[in-house]
DOFIVEX-629002 format. One record per residue (C-alpha): residue in three letters; x, y, z. Coordinates in steps of 0.001 Angstrom, whole numbers, plus 500000, padded with zeros to 6 digits. Layout:
<kolbas>
ALAXYZ
...
</kolbas>
This chain:
<kolbas>
MET151827136352197360
ARG155195138082197023
VAL156871134746196996
LEU154674133576194212
ASN155302136807192191
ARG158973136510192732
SER159031132873191650
ALA156923133786188635
ARG159364136565187694
ARG162274134207188100
SER160662131575185887
ALA159857134188183264
TRP163395135519183395
GLY164687131980183113
ARG162481131307180055
LEU163677134575178483
THR167322133759179163
ALA166868130319177621
GLN165212131802174513
VAL168069134279174116
CYS170708131539174486
LEU168763129394172016
ARG168639132265169529
GLN172372132940169875
ARG173133129303169486
LEU170978129007166368
LYS172526132201165024
GLY175999130758165489
VAL175016127492163819
LEU173449129328160904
CYS176352131777160547
ALA179105129212160698
PRO178325127671157301
VAL177886131155155806
TRP181320132304156960
MET182916129044155835
GLY181243129314152434
ALA182428132972152059
LEU185927132037152997
ALA185914129008150676
THR184709131221147778
LEU187440133751148430
VAL190157131095148660
LEU188946129451145350
ALA188698132789143588
LEU192332133478144509
LEU193605130011143674
ASN191712129193140504
GLY193691131414138174
GLU196551133884137798
LEU197059136301140712
ARG198424138892138258
THR195073139204136469
LEU193028139456139658
SER192035143068139194
SER190578142575135741
THR188874139242136270
ALA187841139486139902
LEU184093139347139236
GLU184350136435136775
ARG186543134368139175
GLY184310135258142054
LEU181240133918140267
ILE183055130754139211
ALA184207130201142828
LEU180653130780144121
ALA179330128190141690
GLN181960125699142808
VAL181062126221146533
GLY177382125879145694
LEU177878122591143818
LEU179998121171146580
THR177607122263149330
ALA174714120591147471
LEU176759117397147326
PHE177692117529151040
GLN174020118119151918
GLN172831115117149933
THR175541112545150787
GLY176534113425154350
LEU180104112549153452
LEU179741109090154965
ARG180674105611153812
PRO177934103014153988
THR178931102274157635
GLY180389105645158523
LEU182842103817160788
ALA186107104275158890
LEU185749108095159264
ARG185565107965163026
SER188294110142164445
PRO189132111875167763
VAL189523115231165909
ALA185779115694165558
GLN182539114373167109
SER180930112851164073
ALA182028111134160837
ARG180353113931158858
GLU182549116581160481
VAL185691114450159810
GLY184707113968156171
LEU184054117646155761
LEU187430118632157303
LEU189269116055155118
THR187598117279152035
LEU188410120944152734
LEU192067120104153546
ILE192614117870150478
GLY190689120288148159
PHE192659123331149377
PHE196108121728149014
SER195208120183145650
VAL194247123538144107
LEU197157125229145820
GLY199508122629144271
VAL198052123339140787
ARG198627127088141339
ALA202190126552142545
ALA203121124406139590
ALA201526126880137163
LEU203553129666138676
VAL206706127632138444
GLY205981126888134771
GLN205437130695134224
SER202293129971132234
ALA198617130122132913
THR197912127406130319
LEU199825124163130439
THR202098123976127431
ALA203692120921125876
GLU206979121619127628
LEU205283121465131039
GLY202818118796129993
PHE200170117970132536
LEU202546117976135486
ALA200733120859137199
PHE197587118791137595
ALA199437116032139588
PRO198324117547143023
LEU194662117690141898
ILE194703114058140659
ALA196388113006143978
GLY193684114801145916
GLY190996112903144015
MET192734109589144810
LEU192932110527148494
LEU189255111348148735
SER188473108014146965
VAL190402106023149495
LEU189688107975152655
ILE185969108747152126
HIS184183107451148933
PRO184913107196145195
LEU181727109040144221
LEU182650111962146415
ALA186154111937144856
LEU184720112000141322
TYR182345114838142025
THR184810117020143977
PHE187587116481141424
ALA185191117487138556
VAL184093120655140365
LEU187571121795141236
LEU188922120955137746
GLY185996122792136103
GLY186780125946138149
ILE190449125915137153
ALA189636125191133489
ALA187149128102133320
THR189485130617134814
LEU192575129489132924
LYS190716129008129657
LEU192127125465129243
PRO191704123772125903
VAL188887121219125724
LEU191381118455124966
THR193472119215128058
LEU190366119404130262
CYS189005116072128935
ALA192445114368129253
VAL192992115456132868
GLY189422114698133817
LEU189454111199132319
SER192840110404133824
GLY191851111737137299
TRP188537109809137343
SER190198106603136158
ALA192867106903138905
SER190274107640141634
LEU188195104543140608
ALA191281102285140265
ILE192656103220143713
ALA189321103014145516
ARG189656099356146609
MET193302099502147471
ARG194253096544149700
ARG197916096217148892
ARG200820098255147426
SER200494096578144043
HIS197052098228143647
MET198711101588144048
PHE201300100775141373
LYS198617099522138969
ALA196585102738139459
GLY199835104768138757
ALA200605102765135655
LEU197049103344134367
LEU197286107066135084
SER200735107443133511
GLY199672105468130354
LEU196548107626129893
LEU198445110890130378
MET201322109755128173
LEU198992108931125308
THR196996112040125660
ALA200063114304125965
PHE201717112635122959
GLY198544112793120887
SER197879116493121709
GLY201506117563121146
PHE202113115633117959
PRO200148117849115529
THR201881121023116556
ALA205284119586117449
ALA208246120527115286
SER209696117008115494
TRP209116113560116943
LEU211385114441119889
ASP209094117314120934
ALA206083115050120894
LEU207955112362122770
SER208944114967125283
SER205234115697125905
GLY204579112048126431
LEU207379111787128974
TRP205836114700130873
GLY202610112684130964
ILE204429109774132622
ALA206063112154135088
THR202572113454135982
GLY201353109984136821
ILE204430109214138945
GLY204162112577140742
ALA200447112049141410
VAL201057108611142964
ALA203935110001145091
LEU201822112881146381
PHE198976110431147071
TRP201244108216149178
LEU202646111223150993
GLY199173112582151748
LEU197912109186152920
ASN200695108887155444
LEU200306112448156643
LEU196528112192157212
GLU195878108647158462
ARG198056108964161612
PRO196864112251163036
PHE193221111502162169
ARG193632107879163317
LEU191624106681160293
ALA191003103033159410
THR192511103184155962
PRO193207099863154144
MET196940100251154476
THR196713100967158222
LEU194464097925158750
LEU196768095664156696
GLU199646096780158891
LEU197665095988161981
ALA196678092603160634
SER200297091478160724
LEU200756088926163509
GLU204108090560164360
GLN202501093716165595
PRO203643094464169239
LEU200188094208170753
LEU199430090882169065
ARG202866089520169926
GLU202432090505173550
LEU198952088870173510
ARG200429085692172177
GLU203125085570174877
LYS201097086567177929
ALA197579085262177039
PRO197963082499174424
GLY194446081269174851
THR192951084697174223
TYR195282085140171232
PHE194115081968169447
HIS190519082815170316
SER190922086249168785
GLN192456084738165582
GLN189391082562165160
VAL187033085474165906
GLY188808087502163210
GLN188285084721160660
LEU184590084351161535
ALA184036088133161392
GLU185793088494158054
GLU183714085695156424
ALA180482087185157824
ALA181418090746156694
LEU182057089454153155
ALA178711087697153171
ILE176648090835153947
GLY178800093488152162
ALA180390095000155255
ASP184094095935155575
PRO185866092506155906
LEU189299093924156580
LEU188041096135159396
ALA186007093247160888
ARG189042090894160780
VAL191420093394162419
ALA188879094336165081
GLY188439090617165784
TYR192194090297166273
TYR192289093163168856
HIS188848092967170528
ASP190150091238173667
ILE193536092962174186
GLY192205094283177493
LYS192778090776178944
LEU196508091522178851
THR196182093332182203
LYS194915090273184069
PRO195195087256181699
GLU195162084655184470
PHE191471085568185360
PHE190138084372181987
ILE189417080637181539
GLU191139080311178151
ASN194475081262179763
GLN194118079009182809
GLU195621075911181333
GLY197366074039184109
ILE196691076621186819
GLU194044077067189451
ASN190848079013188598
LEU191346082251190614
HIS187620083036190644
THR187058080230193154
ARG188757082485195823
ILE186571085568195313
ASN182882086371195236
PRO180874086491191947
THR180369090241192039
LEU184142090899192117
SER184666088282189383
ALA182068090011187217
ARG183734093352187676
ILE187150091906186683
ILE185656090251183596
ALA183782093485182590
ALA186874095653183132
HIS188674094080180116
VAL186548096129177739
ARG187503099460179268
GLU191107098479179661
GLY191220097261176055
VAL190021100688174846
ASP192628102403176962
LEU195317100131175625
ALA194160100645171999
ARG194239104476172397
ARG197723104243173995
TYR198952102347170922
ARG197066104793168671
LEU194945102220166968
PRO192305103650164537
THR189281105042166202
ALA187087102559164307
VAL188891099644165979
CYS188636101303169417
ASP184901101635168890
ILE184448098016168180
ILE186534097052171182
ALA184302099149173356
GLN181081097619171823
HIS181952094006171303
HIS180061092919174423
GLY177395095646174323
THR175388095577177591
SER175151091791177657
LEU174806089781180835
ILE177927088031182361
THR175765084910182637
TYR178006082543184581
PHE178737084753187611
TYR175196086193187626
HIS173673082710187981
GLN176299081945190571
ALA175332084984192537
VAL171537084419192479
ASP172050080676192969
GLY169629079658190181
GLY167068082363190886
TYR166254085668189267
ASP166944089196190583
PRO166327091994188004
VAL167999094611190263
LEU171104092548190790
GLU171187091712187089
GLN172125095260186218
HIS175335094927188181
PHE176327091851186186
ARG176092093526182740
TYR178833095088180687
GLU178923098903180473
GLY178233099057176772
PRO177531100770174473
LYS175617098352172192
PRO177114097792168743
GLN176438100803166564
THR177566099371163215
ARG177437096175161228
GLU181146095430161758
ALA180790095864165592
ALA177728093580165621
ILE179561090972163619
VAL182512090956165945
MET180110090564168933
LEU178351087720167357
ALA181624086023166237
ASP183046086373169779
THR179854084811171278
VAL179734081919168830
GLU183430081064168967
ALA183595081092172797
ALA180446078982173141
SER181466076494170435
ARG184501075471172561
VAL182279073395174856
LEU180757071390171969
GLY181989067852171332
GLU181639065989168077
VAL178562067507166351
THR177009067319162914
PRO176803070322160655
ALA173053070462161182
ARG173433070628164994
LEU176198073181164605
ALA173861075353162488
ASN171156075088165205
PHE173717076056167859
VAL174874079141165855
HIS171208080204165341
GLU170544079912169053
MET173517081976169976
ILE172591084780167571
GLU168943084625168661
MET169989085006172237
ARG171825088231171477
LEU168877089421169344
GLN166284088788172105
ASP168550090548174684
GLY168373093713172544
GLN172052093878171803
LEU171473094357168020
ASP168836097124168377
GLU171214100017167581
CYS172945098613164487
ASN171519098420160960
LEU171590094632160537
THR168556093149158742
PHE167055089687159284
ARG168567088776155871
ASP171983089892157122
LEU171577087686160190
ARG170778084677158095
LEU173812085247155929
ILE176029085768159049
GLU174702082384160422
GLU175624080654157200
ALA179061082171157168
PHE179734081204160764
VAL178666077640160141
ARG180951077329157058
VAL183959078490159085
LEU183196076345162127
VAL182548073174160007
ALA185819073763158153
ALA187673074298161495
ARG186256071086163019
HIS187064068940159967
ARG187550065219160383
ARG190794063356159996
VAL191576059864158634
GLU191501057241161484
TYR194709055205162012
PRO194583051494161038
ASN193942048748163655
GLY192095051199165906
ALA195364052985166777
ARG195258056663167596
ALA197776059282166816
ASP198654059796170527
GLU199371055994170815
GLU202212056033168236
PRO205676055444169576
VAL207748058528170046
TYR211238058353168695
ALA214062060460170129
VAL216193062230167599
ARG219812062386168525
PRO221684065647167817
</kolbas>
């Protein structure tokens, strides 16, 4: 009886301790946003206007900052700060894309408003005069452009408007100045959103400079003493556009490396075939290299068809098999002219060597500091699929559900559309190598069977692909494979290309 009472007391104490821990945890979770909101309100109240007038306008600026924080919080609550896939915001600095997006927004917003305050202090004026032009707003415009590229254009427009509204309310900016800066900032954020090359950045900068020049010239002309004064205001507008683009480029380079973000410029650099990893793959594992190039093309075409990120899909396709660099000779595509090493070892060991290339690929990608989004796709490109060849070799044509678990990849299954596309492209490209001369109709049936096999195996259960997406992916794969297996004109008299005489060229 004592034992029972003691155990009951222990269980009651354990429940009480668990409840206290849960309350403390919930209290911490609830208090963290409150403290962050209070700190953000205080910082905005200090940065919105002139520090010298803090004592007389403290209440007004505090209410404006509180309104700004409330509007931004409502936006964060509704949107979740995620792109449609959420993959481009994956970063090792936080556990979720939402946390990364929130941290980026706080950093960019803080330094944008701080830059406006610093420029206003340098100009010795709370309102921006014709002499200074709109140059003080260059950091805020650059911040909007950064949010547009790194997170989402709509988030950039909303955050830019909220921050600009707070500054305008505290500094009592003229309506013309407010409208000019707002229109220019929104236009630049939208123009830079789909940046895929440096020329896009220059076009956005030209658009921004042109709008600011016209606005500054137009607003300064009625009050200017001469044409030269009005022209000076226009030149300040051009300088604002150039300064905003320069700050945007600097911020992009400072943020994308530490956060390991899959920005368009980073992905374009990684897509270059002269990257060290791709060059090493071409030299040590040429079969894997050309397979990866084909997978990248298939993935890009499929991503375009369903509205996913084609650049991320292509780059992930290029790097998905870099783990084979550690043991290239154990993979069939690299065994041209050499003995198959798997004939000397048992199927279980062969399966372990094959499966290890996923884990080794992730380690190699992290060592070379590839974006986290690319690392995720490398880890997921086989999911938990079965290593079919060696499994059937081990069971000798039978079926063993227990043994089957030892012949599967570690996973995880694809979590996003881009990861699922790379998995399907890898499957289809590898299997299509064994096909001979086939018609487009038979090739379409083959692609459908390969995708259906992955679907029935449950490998697509955790990504948000629809049946319509799968149909469009099939059609994209067939288009690329038919184009890659195009026919050539036959030589006359039944001669083949390899029967032509070879002529030696003397030096």
